[in-house]
C-alpha positions, -999 to +999 in steps of 0.1 A: -189+000+060-158-022+055-135-021+025-135-056+011-098-060+002-082-041+032-106-045+061-103-008+069-133+012+079-146+036+053-159+059+081-142+091+091-109+100+075-107+072+051-141+081+036-130+117+034-098+106+016-119+085-009-141+115-016-111+137-021-097+113-047-069+101-024-083+066-031-096+052-064-107+020-079-092+006-111-099-029-126-114-039-092-083-029-072-082-001-047-053+024-051-040+051-028-026+082-046+000+105-029+010+139-041+039+138-066+041+100-067+025+072-086-007+054-074+001+030-047-019-003-045-035-011-012-027-048-006-045-074+014-031-078+049-023-114+043+002-104+016+022-078+035+048-102+049+052-118+015+057-084-002+083-073+024+103-106+020+102-104-018+116-069-018+142-076+009+156-108-006+152-100-043+183-114-061+182-086-087+184-058-060+207-075-035+200-080+002+188-045+012+186-029+046+152-024+063+152+013+054+159+006+018+134-022+016+107+001+030+116+028+005+113+003-024+080-011-012+066+024-007+070+030-044+046+003-053+024-007-022+005+009+006-016-004+035-031+010+067-005+016+095+022+015+068+050+029+090+045+006+120 
C-alpha cells in the first residue's frame, strides 16, 4: 500500500507507527507526532526543496546556517529520510 501524499510504503515500520498513533490524519493531511513536540506535517517530496529555501532565506529570520535551518524546519515539517 502506498501513502498518497508521501509515496512511502505503509508496510512494516511505518504501518506500525501509524497504528501506534505516531501518524494521524487531520483535514486530509498526514501528520507525524513526536514525543514532547507538536505534530509535524509530512510534506510532498516535490515541496521539500521549496520549504528548505523558504526557511533558509526568510527575510524575517535572517540568512541562517544549515544546522539552524534544519532545526527550524524540523519544528513544522517532516518527511522520510529527514536527516539525509
